[in-house]
DRENDOLO-232422 format. One record per residue (C-alpha): residue number from 1; x, y negated, z negated; residue in three letters. Coordinates in steps of 0.2 Angstrom, whole numbers, plus 5000, padded with zeros to 4 digits. Layout:
+-----+------+------+------+-----+
:   n :    x :    y :    z : res :
+-----+------+------+------+-----+
: NUM :    X :    Y :    Z : ALA :
...
+-----+------+------+------+-----+
END
This chain:
+-----+------+------+------+-----+
:   n :    x :    y :    z : res :
+-----+------+------+------+-----+
:   1 : 5585 : 4498 : 4466 : MET :
:   2 : 5583 : 4493 : 4484 : GLN :
:   3 : 5598 : 4494 : 4496 : ARG :
:   4 : 5597 : 4485 : 4513 : TRP :
:   5 : 5604 : 4492 : 4529 : PHE :
:   6 : 5607 : 4477 : 4540 : TYR :
:   7 : 5607 : 4477 : 4559 : SER :
:   8 : 5618 : 4461 : 4561 : MET :
:   9 : 5628 : 4466 : 4576 : ASP :
:  10 : 5621 : 4462 : 4593 : VAL :
:  11 : 5621 : 4477 : 4605 : ILE :
:  12 : 5624 : 4475 : 4623 : SER :
:  13 : 5613 : 4484 : 4636 : LEU :
:  14 : 5617 : 4483 : 4655 : LYS :
:  15 : 5601 : 4482 : 4665 : VAL :
:  16 : 5595 : 4478 : 4683 : GLN :
:  17 : 5582 : 4466 : 4690 : LYS :
:  18 : 5567 : 4474 : 4699 : ARG :
:  19 : 5553 : 4469 : 4709 : GLU :
:  20 : 5535 : 4473 : 4706 : LYS :
:  21 : 5531 : 4490 : 4713 : GLY :
:  22 : 5517 : 4503 : 4715 : SER :
:  23 : 5515 : 4517 : 4703 : ARG :
:  24 : 5524 : 4529 : 4715 : SER :
:  25 : 5539 : 4517 : 4715 : LYS :
:  26 : 5539 : 4516 : 4696 : LEU :
:  27 : 5538 : 4535 : 4694 : ASN :
:  28 : 5553 : 4537 : 4706 : LYS :
:  29 : 5562 : 4524 : 4695 : MET :
:  30 : 5558 : 4535 : 4679 : ARG :
:  31 : 5564 : 4551 : 4688 : SER :
:  32 : 5581 : 4543 : 4690 : GLN :
:  33 : 5583 : 4540 : 4671 : GLY :
:  34 : 5577 : 4522 : 4671 : LEU :
:  35 : 5561 : 4514 : 4663 : THR :
:  36 : 5553 : 4498 : 4669 : PRO :
:  37 : 5554 : 4484 : 4657 : ALA :
:  38 : 5549 : 4466 : 4655 : VAL :
:  39 : 5556 : 4452 : 4645 : VAL :
:  40 : 5544 : 4438 : 4638 : TYR :
:  41 : 5552 : 4421 : 4633 : GLY :
:  42 : 5544 : 4406 : 4626 : LYS :
:  43 : 5548 : 4394 : 4641 : GLN :
:  44 : 5553 : 4406 : 4654 : LYS :
:  45 : 5544 : 4417 : 4667 : ASP :
:  46 : 5544 : 4435 : 4663 : GLU :
:  47 : 5559 : 4444 : 4669 : LEU :
:  48 : 5556 : 4462 : 4677 : LEU :
:  49 : 5570 : 4474 : 4673 : LEU :
:  50 : 5574 : 4493 : 4675 : SER :
:  51 : 5583 : 4500 : 4659 : VAL :
:  52 : 5593 : 4515 : 4657 : PRO :
:  53 : 5583 : 4526 : 4646 : VAL :
:  54 : 5598 : 4535 : 4638 : LYS :
:  55 : 5607 : 4519 : 4633 : ASP :
:  56 : 5591 : 4512 : 4626 : LEU :
:  57 : 5588 : 4528 : 4616 : GLN :
:  58 : 5605 : 4526 : 4609 : LYS :
:  59 : 5602 : 4509 : 4603 : ILE :
:  60 : 5585 : 4514 : 4595 : LEU :
:  61 : 5594 : 4527 : 4585 : ARG :
:  62 : 5607 : 4515 : 4579 : SER :
:  63 : 5606 : 4507 : 4561 : GLU :
:  64 : 5595 : 4493 : 4568 : GLY :
:  65 : 5582 : 4505 : 4575 : GLY :
:  66 : 5567 : 4496 : 4582 : LEU :
:  67 : 5573 : 4480 : 4575 : ASN :
:  68 : 5590 : 4480 : 4584 : ALA :
:  69 : 5596 : 4464 : 4592 : ILE :
:  70 : 5600 : 4467 : 4610 : ILE :
:  71 : 5610 : 4456 : 4622 : ALA :
:  72 : 5604 : 4461 : 4640 : LEU :
:  73 : 5617 : 4460 : 4653 : GLN :
:  74 : 5608 : 4458 : 4669 : VAL :
:  75 : 5617 : 4464 : 4685 : GLU :
:  76 : 5621 : 4450 : 4696 : GLY :
:  77 : 5621 : 4436 : 4683 : GLU :
:  78 : 5636 : 4428 : 4675 : GLU :
:  79 : 5643 : 4438 : 4660 : LYS :
:  80 : 5640 : 4423 : 4648 : ASP :
:  81 : 5622 : 4422 : 4654 : GLU :
:  82 : 5614 : 4435 : 4642 : LYS :
:  83 : 5596 : 4437 : 4636 : HIS :
:  84 : 5595 : 4440 : 4617 : THR :
:  85 : 5580 : 4451 : 4614 : VAL :
:  86 : 5571 : 4463 : 4602 : VAL :
:  87 : 5559 : 4477 : 4607 : VAL :
:  88 : 5541 : 4471 : 4606 : LYS :
:  89 : 5533 : 4487 : 4612 : ASP :
:  90 : 5537 : 4504 : 4619 : ILE :
:  91 : 5524 : 4514 : 4629 : GLN :
:  92 : 5527 : 4533 : 4630 : LYS :
:  93 : 5520 : 4546 : 4642 : ASP :
:  94 : 5506 : 4555 : 4631 : PRO :
:  95 : 5512 : 4572 : 4637 : ILE :
:  96 : 5531 : 4572 : 4640 : GLU :
:  97 : 5533 : 4558 : 4626 : ARG :
:  98 : 5546 : 4549 : 4638 : THR :
:  99 : 5547 : 4530 : 4639 : PHE :
: 100 : 5535 : 4524 : 4652 : SER :
: 101 : 5537 : 4505 : 4649 : HIS :
: 102 : 5546 : 4493 : 4637 : VAL :
: 103 : 5542 : 4475 : 4632 : ASP :
: 104 : 5556 : 4464 : 4626 : PHE :
: 105 : 5554 : 4448 : 4617 : GLN :
: 106 : 5567 : 4435 : 4619 : GLU :
: 107 : 5573 : 4427 : 4603 : ILE :
: 108 : 5583 : 4412 : 4596 : ASN :
: 109 : 5596 : 4418 : 4583 : MET :
: 110 : 5593 : 4402 : 4574 : ASN :
: 111 : 5574 : 4404 : 4572 : GLU :
: 112 : 5565 : 4415 : 4560 : VAL :
: 113 : 5555 : 4430 : 4567 : ILE :
: 114 : 5544 : 4443 : 4559 : SER :
: 115 : 5546 : 4461 : 4560 : ALA :
: 116 : 5539 : 4477 : 4553 : GLU :
: 117 : 5552 : 4486 : 4543 : ILE :
: 118 : 5551 : 4505 : 4538 : PRO :
: 119 : 5553 : 4511 : 4520 : LEU :
: 120 : 5564 : 4525 : 4516 : HIS :
: 121 : 5562 : 4533 : 4499 : LEU :
: 122 : 5578 : 4536 : 4488 : VAL :
: 123 : 5580 : 4547 : 4473 : GLY :
: 124 : 5570 : 4561 : 4465 : ASP :
: 125 : 5555 : 4555 : 4456 : SER :
: 126 : 5553 : 4561 : 4438 : VAL :
: 127 : 5535 : 4563 : 4441 : GLY :
: 128 : 5538 : 4574 : 4456 : VAL :
: 129 : 5551 : 4584 : 4446 : LYS :
: 130 : 5537 : 4587 : 4433 : ALA :
: 131 : 5525 : 4594 : 4446 : GLY :
: 132 : 5518 : 4578 : 4453 : GLY :
: 133 : 5514 : 4574 : 4471 : VAL :
: 134 : 5518 : 4558 : 4481 : ILE :
: 135 : 5503 : 4550 : 4490 : GLN :
: 136 : 5508 : 4538 : 4503 : HIS :
: 137 : 5499 : 4521 : 4505 : GLY :
: 138 : 5510 : 4513 : 4518 : ILE :
: 139 : 5526 : 4517 : 4527 : TRP :
: 140 : 5531 : 4499 : 4532 : THR :
: 141 : 5531 : 4481 : 4526 : ILE :
: 142 : 5531 : 4465 : 4536 : GLN :
: 143 : 5545 : 4453 : 4533 : VAL :
: 144 : 5551 : 4436 : 4540 : GLU :
: 145 : 5570 : 4432 : 4542 : ALA :
: 146 : 5583 : 4426 : 4554 : LEU :
: 147 : 5586 : 4439 : 4567 : PRO :
: 148 : 5604 : 4443 : 4561 : ALA :
: 149 : 5596 : 4447 : 4543 : SER :
: 150 : 5583 : 4459 : 4549 : LEU :
: 151 : 5586 : 4476 : 4542 : PRO :
: 152 : 5583 : 4492 : 4551 : GLY :
: 153 : 5575 : 4499 : 4536 : ARG :
: 154 : 5574 : 4496 : 4517 : ILE :
: 155 : 5578 : 4510 : 4504 : ASP :
: 156 : 5566 : 4511 : 4489 : VAL :
: 157 : 5572 : 4519 : 4474 : ASP :
: 158 : 5558 : 4530 : 4466 : ILE :
: 159 : 5568 : 4540 : 4453 : ALA :
: 160 : 5560 : 4531 : 4439 : HIS :
: 161 : 5542 : 4534 : 4444 : LEU :
: 162 : 5532 : 4546 : 4433 : ASP :
: 163 : 5515 : 4554 : 4436 : ILE :
: 164 : 5501 : 4541 : 4438 : HIS :
: 165 : 5514 : 4528 : 4442 : ASP :
: 166 : 5512 : 4517 : 4457 : LYS :
: 167 : 5524 : 4507 : 4468 : LEU :
: 168 : 5517 : 4491 : 4475 : PHE :
: 169 : 5524 : 4479 : 4489 : VAL :
: 170 : 5527 : 4466 : 4475 : ARG :
: 171 : 5540 : 4478 : 4467 : ASP :
: 172 : 5551 : 4478 : 4482 : VAL :
: 173 : 5566 : 4466 : 4480 : LYS :
: 174 : 5574 : 4458 : 4495 : VAL :
: 175 : 5589 : 4448 : 4498 : SER :
: 176 : 5589 : 4429 : 4500 : GLU :
: 177 : 5583 : 4423 : 4516 : GLY :
: 178 : 5571 : 4437 : 4519 : ILE :
: 179 : 5553 : 4435 : 4514 : GLU :
: 180 : 5540 : 4449 : 4513 : ILE :
: 181 : 5524 : 4443 : 4520 : ILE :
: 182 : 5514 : 4459 : 4517 : SER :
: 183 : 5500 : 4459 : 4504 : ASP :
: 184 : 5510 : 4460 : 4487 : PRO :
: 185 : 5495 : 4471 : 4480 : ASP :
: 186 : 5497 : 4484 : 4493 : GLN :
: 187 : 5501 : 4501 : 4486 : VAL :
: 188 : 5516 : 4509 : 4494 : ILE :
: 189 : 5514 : 4526 : 4485 : LEU :
: 190 : 5507 : 4534 : 4470 : SER :
: 191 : 5513 : 4549 : 4460 : ILE :
: 192 : 5498 : 4560 : 4456 : VAL :
: 193 : 5495 : 4576 : 4446 : ALA :
: 194 : 5493 : 4592 : 4457 : PRO :
: 195 : 5476 : 4594 : 4450 : ARG :
: 196 : 5470 : 4577 : 4456 : ALA :
: 197 : 5475 : 4582 : 4474 : VAL :
: 198 : 5465 : 4599 : 4472 : VAL :
: 199 : 5450 : 4590 : 4465 : GLU :
: 200 : 5451 : 4577 : 4480 : ASP :
: 201 : 5451 : 4591 : 4492 : ASP :
: 202 : 5436 : 4600 : 4483 : LYS :
: 203 : 5427 : 4584 : 4483 : ALA :
: 204 : 5429 : 4582 : 4502 : GLU :
: 205 : 5423 : 4600 : 4505 : VAL :
: 206 : 5408 : 4597 : 4494 : ALA :
: 207 : 5404 : 4581 : 4504 : GLU :
: 208 : 5405 : 4590 : 4520 : THR :
: 209 : 5394 : 4604 : 4514 : GLU :
: 210 : 5381 : 4592 : 4507 : GLU :
: 211 : 5381 : 4583 : 4524 : GLY :
: 212 : 5378 : 4599 : 4533 : THR :
: 213 : 5363 : 4604 : 4521 : GLU :
: 214 : 5355 : 4587 : 4524 : GLU :
: 215 : 5357 : 4589 : 4543 : THR :
: 216 : 5348 : 4606 : 4542 : THR :
: 217 : 5334 : 4599 : 4531 : ALA :
: 218 : 5331 : 4584 : 4543 : ASP :
: 219 : 5330 : 4596 : 4558 : ASN :
: 220 : 5318 : 4611 : 4552 : PRO :
: 221 : 5315 : 4616 : 4570 : ASP :
: 222 : 5333 : 4618 : 4574 : GLU :
: 223 : 5334 : 4630 : 4559 : GLU :
: 224 : 5320 : 4640 : 4565 : LYS :
: 225 : 5328 : 4641 : 4582 : ALA :
: 226 : 5343 : 4648 : 4575 : GLU :
: 227 : 5333 : 4661 : 4566 : GLU :
+-----+------+------+------+-----+
END
Protein backbone atom coordinates (compact mmCIF):
# COMPACT_ATOMS: atom_id res chain seq x y z
CA MET A 1 0.00 0.00 0.00
CA GLN A 2 1.25 3.46 -0.87
CA ARG A 3 -0.07 6.62 0.81
CA TRP A 4 0.54 10.00 -0.76
CA PHE A 5 1.13 13.16 1.25
CA TYR A 6 0.12 16.09 -0.95
CA SER A 7 1.49 19.62 -0.82
CA MET A 8 -1.58 21.20 -2.40
CA ASP A 9 -1.51 24.44 -0.41
CA VAL A 10 0.45 27.36 -1.83
CA ILE A 11 2.64 28.87 0.89
CA SER A 12 3.34 32.61 0.92
CA LEU A 13 6.86 33.92 1.46
CA LYS A 14 7.70 37.61 1.83
CA VAL A 15 10.92 38.61 0.07
CA GLN A 16 12.76 41.73 -1.05
CA LYS A 17 14.36 42.72 -4.34
CA ARG A 18 18.13 43.12 -4.36
CA GLU A 19 20.81 44.40 -6.68
CA LYS A 20 23.78 42.44 -7.94
CA GLY A 21 26.48 42.83 -5.34
CA SER A 22 30.02 41.95 -4.44
CA ARG A 23 30.91 38.94 -2.32
CA SER A 24 31.28 41.15 0.74
CA LYS A 25 27.78 42.59 0.26
CA LEU A 26 26.30 39.13 -0.14
CA ASN A 27 28.10 37.91 2.97
CA LYS A 28 26.74 40.89 4.90
CA MET A 29 23.25 39.94 3.72
CA ARG A 30 23.77 36.39 4.97
CA SER A 31 24.97 37.66 8.36
CA GLN A 32 21.60 39.43 8.67
CA GLY A 33 19.67 36.18 8.30
CA LEU A 34 18.98 36.60 4.59
CA THR A 35 20.09 34.48 1.66
CA PRO A 36 20.51 35.73 -1.91
CA ALA A 37 18.11 34.13 -4.37
CA VAL A 38 17.13 34.31 -8.01
CA VAL A 39 13.87 33.49 -9.79
CA TYR A 40 14.01 32.02 -13.28
CA GLY A 41 10.96 32.29 -15.53
CA LYS A 42 10.12 31.13 -19.04
CA GLN A 43 9.54 34.56 -20.54
CA LYS A 44 10.85 36.91 -17.88
CA ASP A 45 14.23 38.25 -16.92
CA GLU A 46 15.71 36.70 -13.81
CA LEU A 47 14.55 38.32 -10.59
CA LEU A 48 17.14 38.91 -7.86
CA LEU A 49 15.86 38.59 -4.30
CA SER A 50 16.89 38.38 -0.66
CA VAL A 51 15.00 35.73 1.30
CA PRO A 52 14.62 35.32 5.09
CA VAL A 53 16.39 32.05 5.86
CA LYS A 54 14.20 31.07 8.82
CA ASP A 55 11.00 31.52 6.82
CA LEU A 56 12.37 29.44 3.95
CA GLN A 57 13.56 26.70 6.32
CA LYS A 58 10.09 26.55 7.85
CA ILE A 59 8.59 25.99 4.40
CA LEU A 60 11.10 23.28 3.53
CA ARG A 61 10.22 21.47 6.77
CA SER A 62 6.53 21.53 5.86
CA GLU A 63 4.62 18.65 4.28
CA GLY A 64 5.59 19.76 0.78
CA GLY A 65 9.31 19.71 1.56
CA LEU A 66 11.52 20.61 -1.40
CA ASN A 67 8.47 20.33 -3.66
CA ALA A 68 6.45 22.93 -1.77
CA ILE A 69 4.67 25.47 -3.96
CA ILE A 70 5.64 28.97 -2.88
CA ALA A 71 3.97 32.30 -3.67
CA LEU A 72 6.66 34.98 -3.43
CA GLN A 73 5.36 38.33 -2.20
CA VAL A 74 7.95 40.87 -3.31
CA GLU A 75 8.12 43.99 -1.17
CA GLY A 76 7.01 47.02 -3.19
CA GLU A 77 4.86 45.05 -5.63
CA GLU A 78 1.07 44.86 -5.58
CA LYS A 79 -0.34 42.19 -3.27
CA ASP A 80 -2.04 40.38 -6.13
CA GLU A 81 1.22 40.31 -8.12
CA LYS A 82 2.76 37.09 -6.86
CA HIS A 83 5.40 34.80 -8.31
CA THR A 84 4.45 31.13 -7.97
CA VAL A 85 7.64 29.10 -7.73
CA VAL A 86 9.26 25.88 -6.61
CA VAL A 87 12.80 25.45 -5.31
CA LYS A 88 15.13 24.50 -8.14
CA ASP A 89 18.44 24.41 -6.29
CA ILE A 90 19.88 25.23 -2.87
CA GLN A 91 23.57 25.89 -2.33
CA LYS A 92 24.98 25.48 1.17
CA ASP A 93 28.16 26.57 2.86
CA PRO A 94 30.37 23.44 2.95
CA ILE A 95 31.49 24.11 6.53
CA GLU A 96 28.60 25.81 8.32
CA ARG A 97 25.92 24.06 6.19
CA THR A 98 23.90 27.29 6.04
CA PHE A 99 22.11 28.46 2.89
CA SER A 100 24.41 30.46 0.63
CA HIS A 101 22.13 30.79 -2.42
CA VAL A 102 18.71 29.63 -3.62
CA ASP A 103 17.35 29.22 -7.15
CA PHE A 104 13.59 29.36 -7.70
CA GLN A 105 11.77 28.26 -10.85
CA GLU A 106 8.58 30.11 -11.73
CA ILE A 107 5.78 27.72 -12.64
CA ASN A 108 2.30 27.71 -14.14
CA MET A 109 -0.20 25.88 -11.95
CA ASN A 110 -1.92 24.58 -15.09
CA GLU A 111 1.21 23.04 -16.61
CA VAL A 112 2.75 19.67 -15.77
CA ILE A 113 6.20 19.78 -14.16
CA SER A 114 8.66 17.08 -13.11
CA ALA A 115 10.02 16.59 -9.62
CA GLU A 116 12.16 14.18 -7.64
CA ILE A 117 10.10 12.69 -4.82
CA PRO A 118 11.68 11.07 -1.73
CA LEU A 119 10.54 7.59 -0.74
CA HIS A 120 9.60 6.83 2.86
CA LEU A 121 9.47 3.22 4.05
CA VAL A 122 6.44 2.13 6.05
CA GLY A 123 5.97 -1.09 8.01
CA ASP A 124 8.29 -3.77 9.37
CA SER A 125 9.45 -6.18 6.69
CA VAL A 126 8.86 -9.85 7.52
CA GLY A 127 12.31 -10.48 6.07
CA VAL A 128 13.93 -8.00 8.43
CA LYS A 129 12.07 -9.56 11.36
CA ALA A 130 13.60 -12.89 10.29
CA GLY A 131 17.09 -11.39 10.43
CA GLY A 132 17.37 -9.93 6.94
CA VAL A 133 18.90 -6.58 6.08
CA ILE A 134 17.58 -3.81 3.83
CA GLN A 135 19.89 -2.85 0.97
CA HIS A 136 18.86 0.42 -0.67
CA GLY A 137 19.08 0.99 -4.39
CA ILE A 138 17.48 4.44 -4.73
CA TRP A 139 15.91 6.88 -2.30
CA THR A 140 13.83 8.98 -4.71
CA ILE A 141 11.76 8.60 -7.87
CA GLN A 142 11.04 11.08 -10.66
CA VAL A 143 7.43 11.97 -11.41
CA GLU A 144 5.44 14.36 -13.58
CA ALA A 145 2.23 16.05 -12.44
CA LEU A 146 0.45 19.34 -12.09
CA PRO A 147 2.11 21.39 -9.32
CA ALA A 148 -0.84 21.07 -6.95
CA SER A 149 -0.68 17.26 -7.20
CA LEU A 150 3.02 16.90 -6.44
CA PRO A 151 3.58 15.03 -3.17
CA GLY A 152 6.19 15.95 -0.62
CA ARG A 153 7.02 12.26 -0.31
CA ILE A 154 5.61 8.84 -1.07
CA ASP A 155 5.17 6.20 1.62
CA VAL A 156 6.03 2.69 0.46
CA ASP A 157 4.77 -0.29 2.46
CA ILE A 158 7.49 -2.94 2.83
CA ALA A 159 5.80 -5.13 5.45
CA HIS A 160 5.20 -7.96 2.95
CA LEU A 161 8.81 -8.19 1.75
CA ASP A 162 10.67 -11.34 2.77
CA ILE A 163 14.36 -12.25 2.51
CA HIS A 164 15.50 -12.24 -1.17
CA ASP A 165 12.53 -10.06 -2.19
CA LYS A 166 13.06 -6.87 -4.18
CA LEU A 167 10.96 -3.75 -4.56
CA PHE A 168 11.04 -2.13 -8.01
CA VAL A 169 9.93 1.28 -9.23
CA ARG A 170 7.18 -0.48 -11.20
CA ASP A 171 5.72 -1.73 -7.90
CA VAL A 172 4.91 1.81 -6.76
CA LYS A 173 1.30 2.81 -7.39
CA VAL A 174 0.37 6.46 -7.81
CA SER A 175 -2.82 8.45 -8.01
CA GLU A 176 -4.44 9.46 -11.27
CA GLY A 177 -2.76 12.50 -12.78
CA ILE A 178 0.70 11.52 -11.55
CA GLU A 179 3.11 9.72 -13.86
CA ILE A 180 6.31 8.02 -12.74
CA ILE A 181 9.06 8.66 -15.28
CA SER A 182 11.90 6.82 -13.51
CA ASP A 183 13.07 3.52 -15.02
CA PRO A 184 10.45 0.95 -13.93
CA ASP A 185 13.15 -1.73 -13.61
CA GLN A 186 15.18 0.23 -11.08
CA VAL A 187 15.49 -1.56 -7.74
CA ILE A 188 14.32 0.57 -4.84
CA LEU A 189 15.52 -1.90 -2.23
CA SER A 190 16.26 -5.57 -1.55
CA ILE A 191 15.92 -7.70 1.57
CA VAL A 192 19.10 -9.77 1.85
CA ALA A 193 20.25 -12.40 4.30
CA PRO A 194 22.86 -11.23 6.85
CA ARG A 195 25.31 -13.82 5.52
CA ALA A 196 25.14 -12.26 2.06
CA VAL A 197 26.12 -8.90 3.53
CA VAL A 198 29.09 -10.44 5.36
CA GLU A 199 30.22 -12.28 2.22
CA ASP A 200 30.04 -9.06 0.21
CA ASP A 201 32.25 -7.36 2.79
CA LYS A 202 34.72 -10.25 2.71
CA ALA A 203 34.82 -10.12 -1.09
CA GLU A 204 35.64 -6.41 -0.98
CA VAL A 205 38.46 -7.04 1.50
CA ALA A 206 39.83 -9.88 -0.65
CA GLU A 207 39.80 -7.68 -3.75
CA THR A 208 41.64 -4.94 -1.86
CA GLU A 209 44.30 -7.37 -0.60
CA GLU A 210 44.70 -8.88 -4.07
CA GLY A 211 45.16 -5.43 -5.56
CA THR A 212 47.84 -4.65 -2.97
CA GLU A 213 49.74 -7.87 -3.76
CA GLU A 214 49.65 -7.13 -7.50
CA THR A 215 50.99 -3.63 -6.91
CA THR A 216 53.87 -5.00 -4.84
CA ALA A 217 54.67 -7.64 -7.46
CA ASP A 218 54.73 -5.01 -10.19
CA ASN A 219 57.18 -2.88 -8.19
CA PRO A 220 59.97 -5.17 -6.86
CA ASP A 221 62.33 -2.22 -6.35
CA GLU A 222 59.79 -0.62 -4.06
CA GLU A 223 59.61 -3.83 -2.01
CA LYS A 224 63.41 -3.88 -1.63
CA ALA A 225 63.44 -0.27 -0.56
CA GLU A 226 60.96 -1.02 2.19
CA GLU A 227 63.15 -3.86 3.44
